[in-house]
All heavy atoms as TSV, in Angstrom:
chain	resi	resn	atom	element	x	y	z
A	1	MET	N	N	80.034	176.131	142.853
A	1	MET	CA	C	80.765	177.263	142.403
A	1	MET	C	C	81.296	176.852	140.970
A	1	MET	O	O	81.609	175.735	140.661
A	1	MET	CB	C	81.960	177.607	143.215
A	1	MET	CG	C	82.858	178.647	142.860
A	1	MET	SD	S	84.135	178.891	144.110
A	1	MET	CE	C	84.253	180.659	143.985
A	2	THR	N	N	81.354	177.857	140.087
A	2	THR	CA	C	81.888	177.645	138.709
A	2	THR	C	C	83.372	178.040	138.632
A	2	THR	O	O	83.784	179.162	139.055
A	2	THR	CB	C	81.083	178.507	137.687
A	2	THR	OG1	O	79.672	178.123	137.877
A	2	THR	CG2	C	81.486	178.221	136.324
A	3	MET	N	N	84.162	177.147	138.063
A	3	MET	CA	C	85.533	177.372	137.804
A	3	MET	C	C	85.687	177.777	136.400
A	3	MET	O	O	85.136	177.120	135.546
A	3	MET	CB	C	86.404	176.150	138.084
A	3	MET	CG	C	87.857	176.421	137.885
A	3	MET	SD	S	88.827	175.086	138.378
A	3	MET	CE	C	88.620	173.973	136.966
A	4	ARG	N	N	86.414	178.800	136.092
A	4	ARG	CA	C	86.653	179.229	134.658
A	4	ARG	C	C	88.132	179.202	134.350
A	4	ARG	O	O	88.941	179.590	135.183
A	4	ARG	CB	C	86.145	180.661	134.450
A	4	ARG	CG	C	84.634	180.701	134.537
A	4	ARG	CD	C	84.143	182.159	134.318
A	4	ARG	NE	N	82.671	182.163	134.330
A	4	ARG	CZ	C	81.950	182.186	135.415
A	4	ARG	NH1	N	82.425	182.257	136.611
A	4	ARG	NH2	N	80.617	182.164	135.307
A	5	THR	N	N	88.452	178.722	133.176
A	5	THR	CA	C	89.813	178.635	132.666
A	5	THR	C	C	89.922	179.219	131.365
A	5	THR	O	O	88.974	179.073	130.452
A	5	THR	CB	C	90.262	177.145	132.623
A	5	THR	OG1	O	90.043	176.457	133.833
A	5	THR	CG2	C	91.699	177.053	132.191
A	6	TYR	N	N	90.936	180.099	131.108
A	6	TYR	CA	C	91.048	180.740	129.798
A	6	TYR	C	C	92.318	180.271	129.165
A	6	TYR	O	O	93.382	180.150	129.766
A	6	TYR	CB	C	91.212	182.383	130.077
A	6	TYR	CG	C	89.982	182.845	130.672
A	6	TYR	CD1	C	89.740	182.894	132.128
A	6	TYR	CD2	C	89.016	183.492	129.805
A	6	TYR	CE1	C	88.664	183.433	132.638
A	6	TYR	CE2	C	87.787	183.928	130.490
A	6	TYR	CZ	C	87.680	183.919	131.802
A	6	TYR	OH	O	86.558	184.607	132.387
A	7	ARG	N	N	92.233	180.111	127.846
A	7	ARG	CA	C	93.355	179.960	126.921
A	7	ARG	C	C	93.477	181.011	125.884
A	7	ARG	O	O	92.424	181.297	125.367
A	7	ARG	CB	C	93.406	178.470	126.291
A	7	ARG	CG	C	93.718	177.480	127.177
A	7	ARG	CD	C	94.103	176.089	126.543
A	7	ARG	NE	N	93.160	175.762	125.431
A	7	ARG	CZ	C	93.631	174.926	124.467
A	7	ARG	NH1	N	94.754	174.378	124.425
A	7	ARG	NH2	N	92.758	174.625	123.445
A	8	TYR	N	N	94.508	181.579	125.705
A	8	TYR	CA	C	94.732	182.661	124.726
A	8	TYR	C	C	95.418	182.235	123.515
A	8	TYR	O	O	96.428	181.420	123.512
A	8	TYR	CB	C	95.432	183.837	125.377
A	8	TYR	CG	C	94.720	184.351	126.540
A	8	TYR	CD1	C	94.964	183.899	127.836
A	8	TYR	CD2	C	93.822	185.409	126.375
A	8	TYR	CE1	C	94.199	184.443	128.936
A	8	TYR	CE2	C	93.076	185.850	127.400
A	8	TYR	CZ	C	93.260	185.412	128.704
A	8	TYR	OH	O	92.621	185.893	129.838
A	9	PHE	N	N	94.959	182.602	122.315
A	9	PHE	CA	C	95.464	182.278	121.051
A	9	PHE	C	C	95.808	183.522	120.162
A	9	PHE	O	O	95.403	184.571	120.464
A	9	PHE	CB	C	94.377	181.421	120.337
A	9	PHE	CG	C	94.024	180.096	120.817
A	9	PHE	CD1	C	93.182	179.992	122.032
A	9	PHE	CD2	C	94.618	178.916	120.403
A	9	PHE	CE1	C	92.831	178.793	122.578
A	9	PHE	CE2	C	94.147	177.738	121.003
A	9	PHE	CZ	C	93.405	177.675	121.950
A	10	LYS	N	N	96.744	183.266	119.209
A	10	LYS	CA	C	97.076	184.304	118.201
A	10	LYS	C	C	97.366	183.689	116.916
A	10	LYS	O	O	97.891	182.559	116.830
A	10	LYS	CB	C	98.272	185.007	118.883
A	10	LYS	CG	C	98.606	186.260	118.150
A	10	LYS	CD	C	99.865	186.910	118.919
A	10	LYS	CE	C	99.842	188.423	118.757
A	10	LYS	NZ	N	100.946	188.989	119.449
A	11	CYS	N	N	97.021	184.417	115.842
A	11	CYS	CA	C	97.232	183.892	114.473
A	11	CYS	C	C	98.534	184.684	113.991
A	11	CYS	O	O	99.035	185.629	114.674
A	11	CYS	CB	C	96.079	184.190	113.542
A	11	CYS	SG	S	95.862	185.892	113.144
A	12	SER	N	N	98.991	184.333	112.874
A	12	SER	CA	C	100.238	184.896	112.367
A	12	SER	C	C	100.063	186.364	111.894
A	12	SER	O	O	101.010	187.151	111.828
A	12	SER	CB	C	100.807	184.122	111.130
A	12	SER	OG	O	99.715	184.064	110.097
A	13	SER	N	N	98.845	186.766	111.757
A	13	SER	CA	C	98.602	188.166	111.474
A	13	SER	C	C	98.450	189.086	112.691
A	13	SER	O	O	98.277	190.256	112.695
A	13	SER	CB	C	97.227	188.307	110.685
A	13	SER	OG	O	97.300	187.617	109.451
A	14	GLY	N	N	98.462	188.393	113.910
A	14	GLY	CA	C	98.422	189.198	115.182
A	14	GLY	C	C	97.072	189.315	115.812
A	14	GLY	O	O	96.911	189.889	116.880
A	15	HIS	N	N	96.059	188.706	115.177
A	15	HIS	CA	C	94.646	188.660	115.710
A	15	HIS	C	C	94.711	187.737	117.028
A	15	HIS	O	O	95.400	186.706	117.026
A	15	HIS	CB	C	93.634	188.216	114.811
A	15	HIS	CG	C	93.532	189.151	113.533
A	15	HIS	ND1	N	93.800	188.641	112.243
A	15	HIS	CD2	C	93.285	190.425	113.441
A	15	HIS	CE1	C	93.661	189.590	111.449
A	15	HIS	NE2	N	93.319	190.768	112.065
A	16	VAL	N	N	93.937	188.134	118.057
A	16	VAL	CA	C	93.888	187.388	119.237
A	16	VAL	C	C	92.494	186.724	119.405
A	16	VAL	O	O	91.505	187.290	119.124
A	16	VAL	CB	C	94.136	188.367	120.497
A	16	VAL	CG1	C	94.081	187.671	121.766
A	16	VAL	CG2	C	95.499	188.908	120.301
A	17	GLY	N	N	92.606	185.545	119.973
A	17	GLY	CA	C	91.338	184.818	120.356
A	17	GLY	C	C	91.405	184.259	121.733
A	17	GLY	O	O	92.553	184.016	122.330
A	18	VAL	N	N	90.229	183.982	122.306
A	18	VAL	CA	C	90.193	183.485	123.703
A	18	VAL	C	C	89.206	182.293	123.700
A	18	VAL	O	O	88.007	182.309	123.197
A	18	VAL	CB	C	89.711	184.553	124.678
A	18	VAL	CG1	C	89.608	184.013	126.150
A	18	VAL	CG2	C	90.630	185.830	124.612
A	19	GLU	N	N	89.639	181.204	124.478
A	19	GLU	CA	C	88.842	180.111	124.773
A	19	GLU	C	C	88.539	180.180	126.243
A	19	GLU	O	O	89.451	180.095	127.017
A	19	GLU	CB	C	89.507	178.745	124.418
A	19	GLU	CG	C	88.756	177.602	124.822
A	19	GLU	CD	C	89.583	176.247	124.720
A	19	GLU	OE1	O	90.503	176.106	125.609
A	19	GLU	OE2	O	89.463	175.539	123.760
A	20	LYS	N	N	87.182	180.183	126.597
A	20	LYS	CA	C	86.759	180.190	128.049
A	20	LYS	C	C	86.070	178.892	128.301
A	20	LYS	O	O	85.147	178.569	127.733
A	20	LYS	CB	C	85.874	181.371	128.376
A	20	LYS	CG	C	85.515	181.395	129.806
A	20	LYS	CD	C	84.659	182.650	130.188
A	20	LYS	CE	C	83.224	182.462	129.809
A	20	LYS	NZ	N	82.315	183.575	130.204
A	21	THR	N	N	86.675	178.126	129.315
A	21	THR	CA	C	85.869	176.917	129.746
A	21	THR	C	C	85.361	177.138	131.190
A	21	THR	O	O	86.055	177.618	132.041
A	21	THR	CB	C	87.008	175.735	129.918
A	21	THR	OG1	O	87.607	175.606	128.559
A	21	THR	CG2	C	86.339	174.385	130.190
A	22	SER	N	N	84.079	176.869	131.284
A	22	SER	CA	C	83.460	177.004	132.563
A	22	SER	C	C	82.950	175.603	133.022
A	22	SER	O	O	82.422	174.834	132.139
A	22	SER	CB	C	82.202	177.887	132.412
A	22	SER	OG	O	82.600	179.155	132.014
A	23	GLU	N	N	83.292	175.243	134.309
A	23	GLU	CA	C	82.830	173.911	134.688
A	23	GLU	C	C	82.414	173.952	136.154
A	23	GLU	O	O	82.836	174.790	136.921
A	23	GLU	CB	C	83.923	172.888	134.537
A	23	GLU	CG	C	85.256	173.164	135.213
A	23	GLU	CD	C	86.286	172.211	134.875
A	23	GLU	OE1	O	86.203	170.950	135.160
A	23	GLU	OE2	O	87.341	172.542	134.355
A	24	ASN	N	N	81.535	173.017	136.529
A	24	ASN	CA	C	81.142	172.887	137.878
A	24	ASN	C	C	82.094	172.197	138.691
A	24	ASN	O	O	82.447	171.011	138.327
A	24	ASN	CB	C	79.676	172.234	137.948
A	24	ASN	CG	C	79.144	172.113	139.281
A	24	ASN	OD1	O	79.547	172.913	140.140
A	24	ASN	ND2	N	78.349	171.147	139.505
A	25	ASP	N	N	82.603	172.772	139.821
A	25	ASP	CA	C	83.583	172.154	140.630
A	25	ASP	C	C	82.927	171.895	142.058
A	25	ASP	O	O	83.700	171.656	143.018
A	25	ASP	CB	C	84.899	172.855	140.698
A	25	ASP	CG	C	84.775	174.203	141.270
A	25	ASP	OD1	O	83.620	174.721	141.599
A	25	ASP	OD2	O	85.873	174.847	141.542
A	26	GLN	N	N	81.684	171.847	142.147
A	26	GLN	CA	C	80.949	171.599	143.440
A	26	GLN	C	C	81.031	170.063	143.662
A	26	GLN	O	O	80.525	169.282	142.823
A	26	GLN	CB	C	79.502	172.059	143.366
A	26	GLN	CG	C	79.295	173.567	143.444
A	26	GLN	CD	C	79.005	173.965	144.733
A	26	GLN	OE1	O	79.373	173.365	145.783
A	26	GLN	NE2	N	78.224	175.017	144.861
A	27	PRO	N	N	81.398	169.740	144.831
A	27	PRO	CA	C	81.260	168.308	145.226
A	27	PRO	C	C	79.809	167.819	145.433
A	27	PRO	O	O	78.979	168.750	145.757
A	27	PRO	CB	C	82.090	168.168	146.453
A	27	PRO	CG	C	82.122	169.557	147.053
A	27	PRO	CD	C	82.011	170.473	145.927
A	28	TYR	N	N	79.490	166.683	145.144
A	28	TYR	CA	C	78.141	166.098	145.366
A	28	TYR	C	C	77.001	166.776	144.487
A	28	TYR	O	O	75.848	166.810	144.699
A	28	TYR	CB	C	77.737	166.172	146.806
A	28	TYR	CG	C	78.696	165.684	147.676
A	28	TYR	CD1	C	79.432	166.547	148.587
A	28	TYR	CD2	C	79.025	164.326	147.782
A	28	TYR	CE1	C	80.311	166.055	149.448
A	28	TYR	CE2	C	79.949	163.789	148.646
A	28	TYR	CZ	C	80.671	164.740	149.492
A	28	TYR	OH	O	81.656	164.219	150.304
A	29	SER	N	N	77.473	167.311	143.364
A	29	SER	CA	C	76.475	167.872	142.410
A	29	SER	C	C	76.866	167.387	141.016
A	29	SER	O	O	77.900	167.008	140.764
A	29	SER	CB	C	76.379	169.476	142.551
A	29	SER	OG	O	77.600	169.982	141.982
A	30	GLN	N	N	75.933	167.575	140.072
A	30	GLN	CA	C	76.070	167.065	138.767
A	30	GLN	C	C	77.177	167.823	138.059
A	30	GLN	O	O	77.305	169.128	138.066
A	30	GLN	CB	C	74.795	167.232	137.901
A	30	GLN	CG	C	74.832	166.672	136.629
A	30	GLN	CD	C	73.435	166.722	135.892
A	30	GLN	OE1	O	72.556	167.373	136.317
A	30	GLN	NE2	N	73.385	165.950	134.764
A	31	SER	N	N	78.026	167.084	137.267
A	31	SER	CA	C	79.198	167.741	136.509
A	31	SER	C	C	78.579	168.352	135.264
A	31	SER	O	O	77.717	167.817	134.715
A	31	SER	CB	C	80.288	166.692	136.276
A	31	SER	OG	O	80.719	166.120	137.445
A	32	TRP	N	N	79.170	169.423	134.865
A	32	TRP	CA	C	78.884	170.067	133.560
A	32	TRP	C	C	80.165	170.858	133.160
A	32	TRP	O	O	80.895	171.277	133.936
A	32	TRP	CB	C	77.630	170.798	133.642
A	32	TRP	CG	C	77.596	171.942	134.607
A	32	TRP	CD1	C	77.172	171.869	135.953
A	32	TRP	CD2	C	78.159	173.273	134.535
A	32	TRP	NE1	N	77.288	173.100	136.626
A	32	TRP	CE2	C	77.906	173.965	135.718
A	32	TRP	CE3	C	78.789	173.926	133.537
A	32	TRP	CZ2	C	78.329	175.300	135.979
A	32	TRP	CZ3	C	79.193	175.254	133.752
A	32	TRP	CH2	C	78.968	175.929	134.924
A	33	GLU	N	N	80.208	171.098	131.826
A	33	GLU	CA	C	81.287	171.918	131.290
A	33	GLU	C	C	80.833	172.675	130.077
A	33	GLU	O	O	80.063	171.945	129.215
A	33	GLU	CB	C	82.487	171.010	130.981
A	33	GLU	CG	C	83.650	171.854	130.281
A	33	GLU	CD	C	84.835	170.881	129.983
A	33	GLU	OE1	O	85.473	170.510	130.920
A	33	GLU	OE2	O	84.979	170.563	128.805
A	34	THR	N	N	81.080	173.918	129.884
A	34	THR	CA	C	80.829	174.619	128.643
A	34	THR	C	C	82.073	175.364	128.136
A	34	THR	O	O	82.851	175.827	128.967
A	34	THR	CB	C	79.615	175.638	128.897
A	34	THR	OG1	O	79.997	176.614	129.860
A	34	THR	CG2	C	78.327	175.006	129.212
A	35	VAL	N	N	82.207	175.374	126.876
A	35	VAL	CA	C	83.396	176.079	126.301
A	35	VAL	C	C	82.829	177.200	125.290
A	35	VAL	O	O	81.952	176.929	124.474
A	35	VAL	CB	C	84.298	175.114	125.512
A	35	VAL	CG1	C	85.429	175.871	124.846
A	35	VAL	CG2	C	84.758	174.056	126.395
A	36	SER	N	N	83.302	178.401	125.428
A	36	SER	CA	C	82.924	179.450	124.535
A	36	SER	C	C	84.171	180.089	123.981
A	36	SER	O	O	85.279	180.111	124.619
A	36	SER	CB	C	82.112	180.514	125.242
A	36	SER	OG	O	82.827	181.126	126.355
A	37	VAL	N	N	84.139	180.583	122.740
A	37	VAL	CA	C	85.330	181.155	122.108
A	37	VAL	C	C	84.951	182.610	121.624
A	37	VAL	O	O	83.846	182.907	121.313
A	37	VAL	CB	C	85.892	180.262	120.979
A	37	VAL	CG1	C	86.331	178.933	121.505
A	37	VAL	CG2	C	84.871	180.026	119.949
A	38	THR	N	N	86.032	183.438	121.517
A	38	THR	CA	C	85.892	184.684	121.011
A	38	THR	C	C	86.962	184.966	119.964
A	38	THR	O	O	88.149	184.707	120.367
A	38	THR	CB	C	86.033	185.879	122.150
A	38	THR	OG1	O	85.025	185.448	123.176
A	38	THR	CG2	C	85.836	187.222	121.649
A	39	GLY	N	N	86.669	185.412	118.802
A	39	GLY	CA	C	87.696	185.828	117.770
A	39	GLY	C	C	88.156	184.615	116.990
A	39	GLY	O	O	89.095	184.772	116.137
A	40	MET	N	N	87.558	183.443	117.133
A	40	MET	CA	C	88.008	182.314	116.377
A	40	MET	C	C	86.890	181.336	116.093
A	40	MET	O	O	85.857	181.359	116.809
A	40	MET	CB	C	89.240	181.642	117.003
A	40	MET	CG	C	89.149	181.441	118.421
A	40	MET	SD	S	90.780	181.044	119.173
A	40	MET	CE	C	90.258	180.567	120.725
A	41	VAL	N	N	87.206	180.312	115.195
A	41	VAL	CA	C	86.163	179.315	114.885
A	41	VAL	C	C	86.750	177.976	115.053
A	41	VAL	O	O	87.993	177.746	114.680
A	41	VAL	CB	C	85.779	179.606	113.342
A	41	VAL	CG1	C	84.716	178.423	112.916
A	41	VAL	CG2	C	85.182	180.944	113.177
A	42	SER	N	N	86.119	177.031	115.564
A	42	SER	CA	C	86.545	175.689	115.802
A	42	SER	C	C	86.920	175.005	114.455
A	42	SER	O	O	86.095	175.020	113.547
A	42	SER	CB	C	85.588	174.880	116.629
A	42	SER	OG	O	86.091	173.506	116.844
A	43	THR	N	N	88.014	174.290	114.415
A	43	THR	CA	C	88.332	173.340	113.296
A	43	THR	C	C	88.426	171.848	113.586
A	43	THR	O	O	89.110	171.193	112.913
A	43	THR	CB	C	89.611	173.884	112.685
A	43	THR	OG1	O	90.667	173.969	113.591
A	43	THR	CG2	C	89.379	175.318	112.089
A	44	GLY	N	N	87.911	171.532	114.800
A	44	GLY	CA	C	88.061	170.204	115.270
A	44	GLY	C	C	89.013	169.898	116.419
A	44	GLY	O	O	89.158	170.825	117.216
A	45	LYS	N	N	89.677	168.797	116.338
A	45	LYS	CA	C	90.527	168.461	117.482
A	45	LYS	C	C	91.912	167.977	116.887
A	45	LYS	O	O	91.969	167.524	115.789
A	45	LYS	CB	C	90.003	167.426	118.381
A	45	LYS	CG	C	88.676	167.857	118.983
A	45	LYS	CD	C	88.469	167.057	120.279
A	45	LYS	CE	C	87.200	167.434	120.969
A	45	LYS	NZ	N	87.203	168.525	121.796
A	46	ASP	N	N	92.998	168.199	117.633
A	46	ASP	CA	C	94.277	167.833	117.225
A	46	ASP	C	C	94.404	166.297	117.620
A	46	ASP	O	O	93.595	165.669	118.168
A	46	ASP	CB	C	95.477	168.673	117.721
A	46	ASP	CG	C	95.574	168.699	119.239
A	46	ASP	OD1	O	94.959	167.764	119.949
A	46	ASP	OD2	O	96.337	169.576	119.732
A	47	ASP	N	N	95.615	165.735	117.353
A	47	ASP	CA	C	95.885	164.341	117.663
A	47	ASP	C	C	95.931	164.019	119.180
A	47	ASP	O	O	95.807	162.854	119.660
A	47	ASP	CB	C	97.164	163.829	117.023
A	47	ASP	CG	C	98.478	164.636	117.295
A	47	ASP	OD1	O	98.254	165.703	117.955
A	47	ASP	OD2	O	99.496	164.186	117.106
A	48	ARG	N	N	96.049	165.028	120.037
A	48	ARG	CA	C	95.990	164.860	121.491
A	48	ARG	C	C	94.686	165.091	122.138
A	48	ARG	O	O	94.475	165.012	123.273
A	48	ARG	CB	C	97.026	165.756	122.112
A	48	ARG	CG	C	98.471	165.434	121.702
A	48	ARG	CD	C	99.509	166.330	122.387
A	48	ARG	NE	N	99.144	167.750	122.119
A	48	ARG	CZ	C	99.623	168.820	122.643
A	48	ARG	NH1	N	100.650	168.664	123.538
A	48	ARG	NH2	N	99.292	170.038	122.382
A	49	GLY	N	N	93.750	165.502	121.298
A	49	GLY	CA	C	92.289	165.746	121.758
A	49	GLY	C	C	91.949	167.138	122.099
A	49	GLY	O	O	90.880	167.319	122.616
A	50	PHE	N	N	92.919	168.074	121.868
A	50	PHE	CA	C	92.643	169.511	122.170
A	50	PHE	C	C	91.902	170.086	121.044
A	50	PHE	O	O	92.160	169.868	119.822
A	50	PHE	CB	C	93.958	170.253	122.430
A	50	PHE	CG	C	94.612	169.843	123.755
A	50	PHE	CD1	C	95.703	169.001	123.695
A	50	PHE	CD2	C	94.182	170.315	124.871
A	50	PHE	CE1	C	96.364	168.654	124.878
A	50	PHE	CE2	C	94.742	169.872	126.150
A	50	PHE	CZ	C	95.886	169.092	126.118
A	51	ASP	N	N	91.023	171.042	121.346
A	51	ASP	CA	C	90.341	171.784	120.251
A	51	ASP	C	C	91.290	172.679	119.458
A	51	ASP	O	O	92.289	173.191	119.967
A	51	ASP	CB	C	89.291	172.713	120.868
A	51	ASP	CG	C	88.106	172.041	121.469
A	51	ASP	OD1	O	87.724	170.992	120.863
A	51	ASP	OD2	O	87.637	172.375	122.533
A	52	THR	N	N	91.122	172.789	118.122
A	52	THR	CA	C	91.888	173.619	117.310
A	52	THR	C	C	91.022	174.680	116.699
A	52	THR	O	O	89.778	174.542	116.522
A	52	THR	CB	C	92.681	172.886	116.129
A	52	THR	OG1	O	91.681	172.129	115.336
A	52	THR	CG2	C	93.632	171.862	116.770
A	53	TYR	N	N	91.646	175.868	116.352
A	53	TYR	CA	C	90.880	176.985	115.819
A	53	TYR	C	C	91.509	177.633	114.743
A	53	TYR	O	O	92.772	177.663	114.578
A	53	TYR	CB	C	90.612	177.980	117.051
A	53	TYR	CG	C	90.012	177.429	118.247
A	53	TYR	CD1	C	90.697	177.035	119.331
A	53	TYR	CD2	C	88.690	177.318	118.288
A	53	TYR	CE1	C	90.110	176.533	120.507
A	53	TYR	CE2	C	87.949	176.753	119.364
A	53	TYR	CZ	C	88.640	176.407	120.502
A	53	TYR	OH	O	88.058	175.869	121.578
A	54	MET	N	N	90.668	178.351	113.953
A	54	MET	CA	C	91.229	179.285	112.891
A	54	MET	C	C	90.731	180.665	113.182
A	54	MET	O	O	89.703	180.766	113.860
A	54	MET	CB	C	90.796	178.941	111.494
A	54	MET	CG	C	89.351	179.069	111.127
A	54	MET	SD	S	89.089	178.569	109.491
A	54	MET	CE	C	87.548	179.302	109.143
A	55	CYS	N	N	91.359	181.733	112.814
A	55	CYS	CA	C	91.056	183.125	113.120
A	55	CYS	C	C	89.802	183.503	112.356
A	55	CYS	O	O	89.517	183.141	111.105
A	55	CYS	CB	C	92.097	183.972	112.656
A	55	CYS	SG	S	91.856	185.693	112.839
A	56	GLN	N	N	88.883	184.166	113.137
A	56	GLN	CA	C	87.497	184.514	112.549
A	56	GLN	C	C	87.814	185.690	111.565
A	56	GLN	O	O	86.938	185.821	110.662
A	56	GLN	CB	C	86.703	184.940	113.741
A	56	GLN	CG	C	85.308	185.254	113.310
A	56	GLN	CD	C	84.426	185.435	114.526
A	56	GLN	OE1	O	84.861	185.490	115.687
A	56	GLN	NE2	N	83.130	185.769	114.348
A	57	SER	N	N	88.789	186.443	111.707
A	57	SER	CA	C	89.067	187.680	110.943
A	57	SER	C	C	89.672	187.282	109.585
A	57	SER	O	O	89.346	187.742	108.490
A	57	SER	CB	C	89.962	188.659	111.542
A	57	SER	OG	O	89.268	189.136	112.780
A	58	CYS	N	N	90.792	186.492	109.656
A	58	CYS	CA	C	91.579	186.244	108.342
A	58	CYS	C	C	91.634	184.772	108.025
A	58	CYS	O	O	92.203	184.472	106.825
A	58	CYS	CB	C	93.025	186.816	108.588
A	58	CYS	SG	S	94.000	185.933	109.863
A	59	GLY	N	N	91.238	183.820	108.770
A	59	GLY	CA	C	91.090	182.426	108.422
A	59	GLY	C	C	92.517	181.646	108.668
A	59	GLY	O	O	92.573	180.541	108.331
A	60	GLU	N	N	93.404	182.293	109.281
A	60	GLU	CA	C	94.733	181.678	109.539
A	60	GLU	C	C	94.604	180.689	110.873
A	60	GLU	O	O	93.673	180.922	111.634
A	60	GLU	CB	C	95.797	182.667	109.842
A	60	GLU	CG	C	96.166	183.552	108.803
A	60	GLU	CD	C	96.952	182.849	107.664
A	60	GLU	OE1	O	97.817	181.932	108.078
A	60	GLU	OE2	O	96.793	183.167	106.535
A	61	GLN	N	N	95.514	179.754	110.948
A	61	GLN	CA	C	95.469	178.862	112.055
A	61	GLN	C	C	95.926	179.600	113.326
A	61	GLN	O	O	96.816	180.372	113.320
A	61	GLN	CB	C	96.486	177.716	111.880
A	61	GLN	CG	C	96.503	176.642	112.860
A	61	GLN	CD	C	95.196	175.900	112.834
A	61	GLN	OE1	O	94.533	175.680	111.935
A	61	GLN	NE2	N	94.806	175.357	113.989
A	62	MET	N	N	95.165	179.293	114.426
A	62	MET	CA	C	95.524	180.019	115.735
A	62	MET	C	C	96.441	179.137	116.529
A	62	MET	O	O	96.346	177.856	116.461
A	62	MET	CB	C	94.138	180.223	116.516
A	62	MET	CG	C	93.107	181.042	115.839
A	62	MET	SD	S	93.666	182.785	115.625
A	62	MET	CE	C	93.241	183.521	117.143
A	63	THR	N	N	97.342	179.699	117.198
A	63	THR	CA	C	98.298	178.972	118.021
A	63	THR	C	C	98.101	179.532	119.439
A	63	THR	O	O	97.927	180.627	119.731
A	63	THR	CB	C	99.721	179.001	117.647
A	63	THR	OG1	O	100.056	180.510	117.569
A	63	THR	CG2	C	99.936	178.526	116.200
A	64	VAL	N	N	98.302	178.550	120.388
A	64	VAL	CA	C	98.231	178.856	121.860
A	64	VAL	C	C	99.354	179.660	122.335
A	64	VAL	O	O	100.474	179.446	121.806
A	64	VAL	CB	C	98.257	177.570	122.709
A	64	VAL	CG1	C	98.234	177.911	124.164
A	64	VAL	CG2	C	97.022	176.709	122.370
A	65	GLN	N	N	99.054	180.750	123.069
A	65	GLN	CA	C	100.070	181.581	123.536
A	65	GLN	C	C	100.629	181.011	124.933
A	65	GLN	O	O	99.898	180.961	125.864
A	65	GLN	CB	C	99.579	183.032	123.778
A	65	GLN	CG	C	99.178	183.712	122.492
A	65	GLN	CD	C	100.329	183.812	121.554
A	65	GLN	OE1	O	101.263	184.570	121.687
A	65	GLN	NE2	N	100.306	183.037	120.514
A	66	PRO	N	N	101.843	180.514	124.956
A	66	PRO	CA	C	102.379	179.874	126.195
A	66	PRO	C	C	102.503	180.961	127.265
A	66	PRO	O	O	102.793	182.191	127.094
A	66	PRO	CB	C	103.784	179.435	125.751
A	66	PRO	CG	C	103.977	179.806	124.349
A	66	PRO	CD	C	102.845	180.482	123.906
A	67	GLY	N	N	102.185	180.472	128.493
A	67	GLY	CA	C	102.306	181.246	129.643
A	67	GLY	C	C	101.095	182.177	129.785
A	67	GLY	O	O	100.941	183.081	130.745
A	68	LYS	N	N	100.044	181.991	128.929
A	68	LYS	CA	C	98.839	182.980	128.976
A	68	LYS	C	C	97.722	182.083	129.484
A	68	LYS	O	O	96.677	182.157	128.805
A	68	LYS	CB	C	98.630	183.509	127.631
A	68	LYS	CG	C	99.579	184.557	127.162
A	68	LYS	CD	C	99.163	185.749	127.687
A	68	LYS	CE	C	99.899	187.002	126.948
A	68	LYS	NZ	N	99.433	188.205	127.310
A	69	VAL	N	N	97.854	181.476	130.459
A	69	VAL	CA	C	96.575	180.683	131.077
A	69	VAL	C	C	96.247	181.340	132.289
A	69	VAL	O	O	97.115	181.757	133.120
A	69	VAL	CB	C	97.047	179.209	131.397
A	69	VAL	CG1	C	95.853	178.475	132.090
A	69	VAL	CG2	C	97.474	178.566	130.121
A	70	GLN	N	N	94.905	181.523	132.551
A	70	GLN	CA	C	94.499	182.212	133.670
A	70	GLN	C	C	93.402	181.400	134.340
A	70	GLN	O	O	92.662	180.749	133.818
A	70	GLN	CB	C	93.880	183.576	133.188
A	70	GLN	CG	C	93.441	184.555	134.281
A	70	GLN	CD	C	92.882	185.812	133.698
A	70	GLN	OE1	O	92.064	185.748	132.763
A	70	GLN	NE2	N	93.317	186.890	134.206
């Protein structure tokens, strides 16, 4: 079975972006993980190892929306 996790982002202009992580959570099978984003572009990783993004529309830094994890 595939487990999906979503993180929601927003820039200072109000544009919204979504990071979707899909991973295999089946026991006794090969592990895998894929990450796809909508509305933003990757800018690398922060000092804690999390991906950082900029807005695809305006180029502003995206920030995680607290409480918006699904």
